[in-house]
C-alpha positions in Angstrom: -0.1 0.0 -0.1 1.7 3.7 -0.7 1.9 6.6 1.3 -1.4 8.6 -0.6 -3.8 4.9 -0.4 -2.7 4.8 3.6 -3.2 8.4 4.2 -6.8 7.8 2.5 -7.2 5.4 5.4 -6.7 8.0 8.0 -8.4 9.4 10.5 -6.0 12.4 11.8 -6.6 12.2 15.4 -7.1 14.9 18.9 -9.6 14.3 21.4 -7.2 15.3 24.7 -9.1 17.6 26.7 -6.4 19.5 27.4 -6.0 20.1 23.6 -5.4 24.3 22.1 -6.8 26.0 19.5 -2.8 26.1 18.9 -2.8 22.3 18.5 -6.3 21.3 16.7 -5.3 24.1 13.5 -1.9 22.0 13.6 -4.0 18.7 13.4 -5.6 20.1 10.3 -3.1 21.4 8.1 -1.3 18.2 8.7 -4.2 16.7 6.7 -4.6 18.6 4.7 -0.9 18.4 4.2 -1.1 14.8 4.5 -4.1 14.6 2.8 -5.7 12.5 6.1 -9.6 10.4 6.0 -10.1 13.1 8.3 -9.8 15.0 11.4 -11.0 13.3 14.5 -12.3 16.0 17.3 -14.6 16.9 19.7 -17.9 18.6 19.0 -16.3 21.8 20.7 -13.7 22.0 18.3 -15.9 21.1 14.8 -16.9 24.9 13.5 -12.9 25.6 14.4 -12.0 22.8 12.0 -15.0 23.8 9.5 -13.5 27.3 8.7 -10.0 25.9 8.6 -10.6 22.6 5.8 -13.4 24.1 4.6 -11.2 24.1 0.6 -10.4 20.7 1.3 -11.5 17.5 0.9 -9.9 16.3 4.9 -13.7 15.8 6.4 -14.3 16.8 9.7 -15.6 13.8 12.5 -16.8 14.4 15.7 -17.2 11.8 18.8 -20.3 12.1 20.3 -20.1 11.3 24.0 -17.0 10.4 24.2 -14.9 8.8 25.6 -17.4 6.8 28.5 -20.4 6.7 26.4 -22.3 7.4 29.7 -24.6 10.5 27.9 -28.8 9.5 27.2 -29.6 8.6 24.1 -31.5 11.9 23.8 -28.4 13.7 24.4 -26.1 11.8 22.3 -28.6 12.7 19.4 -28.5 16.6 20.3 -24.3 16.7 20.8 -24.7 14.7 17.4 -27.0 17.4 15.5 -25.2 20.5 17.3 -21.8 19.0 15.8 -23.3 17.9 12.2 -24.5 21.6 12.6 -21.0 23.0 12.7 -19.5 21.0 10.1 -19.6 17.6 11.0 -19.5 15.3 8.2 -19.1 11.8 10.5 -20.0 10.7 14.1 -18.6 8.8 15.8 -20.5 7.7 19.3 -19.7 5.3 22.1 -22.0 3.1 23.1 -23.6 2.8 26.7 -21.3 0.6 27.8 -22.7 0.7 31.5 -26.5 -0.8 29.4 -24.8 -3.1 27.4 -22.9 -5.3 30.7 -26.4 -4.9 32.7 -28.5 -7.2 30.6 -30.1 -4.4 28.5 -29.0 -4.9 24.8 -32.4 -3.8 23.6 -31.8 -0.3 25.2 -28.5 0.1 23.6 -30.1 -1.0 19.9 -32.6 1.8 20.2 -30.0 4.2 21.1 -27.4 3.3 18.1 -31.2 2.8 15.7 -32.1 6.6 17.0 -28.4 7.7 16.8 -28.5 6.8 13.1 -32.1 7.8 12.1 -31.7 11.2 13.3 -28.2 11.8 11.5 -29.9 10.5 7.8 -26.6 11.1 5.7 -24.7 12.1 8.0 -21.9 8.4 8.7 -22.1 6.9 12.3 -19.1 4.8 13.7 -20.3 3.3 16.1 -17.4 2.5 18.7 -18.0 -0.5 21.0 -14.9 0.0 23.1 -13.5 -3.6 23.1 -11.8 -4.0 26.2 -15.0 -4.2 28.1 -16.7 -6.9 26.1 -16.5 -10.1 25.8 -16.7 -12.0 22.4 -20.6 -12.3 22.7 -21.3 -8.7 23.8 -19.2 -8.0 20.6 -20.9 -10.0 18.1 -24.3 -8.7 19.5 -23.4 -5.3 19.5 -22.0 -5.6 16.0 -25.1 -6.9 15.2 -27.2 -4.9 16.5 -25.2 -2.1 13.9 -26.2 -4.4 11.3 -29.6 -3.6 11.9 -29.2 -0.5 12.8 -27.4 0.7 9.4 -24.9 2.1 11.0 -21.7 2.8 8.4 -19.1 1.6 10.5 -18.4 -0.4 13.8 -15.2 1.0 15.9 -13.6 -0.6 17.8 -12.4 1.5 21.2 -11.8 5.4 22.0 -8.8 4.6 23.3 -9.0 5.7 26.2 -9.8 2.5 27.5 -8.5 0.1 29.4 -7.3 -1.1 26.1 -7.0 -0.5 22.3 -8.1 -2.3 19.1 -6.7 -6.0 18.7 -6.2 -8.1 15.3 -8.6 -10.4 16.7 -11.2 -7.8 18.1 -11.3 -6.5 13.9 -11.2 -9.9 12.6 -14.8 -10.7 14.8 -16.3 -7.5 13.3 -15.3 -7.9 9.8 -16.8 -12.2 10.6 -20.4 -10.8 12.2 -20.9 -7.6 9.7 -19.9 -8.8 6.9 -18.0 -7.4 3.6 -19.8 -3.9 2.8 -19.8 -2.2 6.6 -17.0 -0.6 7.5 -14.3 -0.9 10.5 -12.8 1.7 12.6 -9.5 0.1 13.9 -8.1 3.0 16.5 -6.3 2.3 20.1 -2.5 2.4 20.4 -2.3 2.0 16.4 1.3 3.9 15.5 3.1 2.1 13.6 3.1 1.2 9.6 3.3 -2.3 10.6 0.2 -2.0 13.0 -1.6 -0.2 10.8 -1.2 -2.8 7.4 -2.5 -6.0 10.3 -5.5 -4.0 10.4 -6.3 -3.8 7.5 -5.7 -7.2 6.2 -7.8 -8.2 9.1 -10.4 -6.4 7.7 -10.1 -2.6 8.8 -11.5 0.0 6.7 -10.2 2.7 8.2 -7.4 3.6 11.1 -8.3 5.8 13.9 -4.5 7.4 15.3 -2.8 10.1 16.8 -0.1 9.0 14.8 -0.4 9.3 11.3 1.8 11.1 10.0 4.6 8.5 11.7 2.6 6.1 10.3 2.9 7.5 7.1 6.9 8.2 7.6 7.5 4.5 8.5 6.5 2.6 5.0 9.4 0.9 3.8 10.8 2.2 0.6 
């Protein structure tokens, strides 16, 4: 895979609470320079990124109920709508992990479906936070996402107890089939890492190390 095609699979990410305006501007300029697929930011920065990237092909990806997923369904929808109004092209949403672990799978599916429906043509990536789930739970959420019409399933926030694993991506691909997107995120920092996840079935890589990954491509 060459540098250009790999860059088009990377969501260039900065989600720290302490990120400053200077940091976010640099993120956007890097995304423009390296032609990354998108920038992934907290919703408060969407309008700012939209202005900077208005003349580029870089998408703005807003992360909703991030990183805990513990907001109500109504607030996830409102946060996503606000992000879209401010210029977001895509939404990454964390599921209600506590509800799933409590046995309320029906609630989790209703929440995913409601957010996807509210976003209409704007793709929704559903974050499982796989390090907190067993394989049956991962399978169940992937099946929910298929039924809900989500655009992607995503491994992790990068703020949980673990990040992406190749085994999880393989499981997710097996469950969702060939057509749904899979975003691998959490701890991916080298070209070799990125390629392992792509070979396992990932169609998008979420990382704060996108530049290092591109520079790590063998000559």
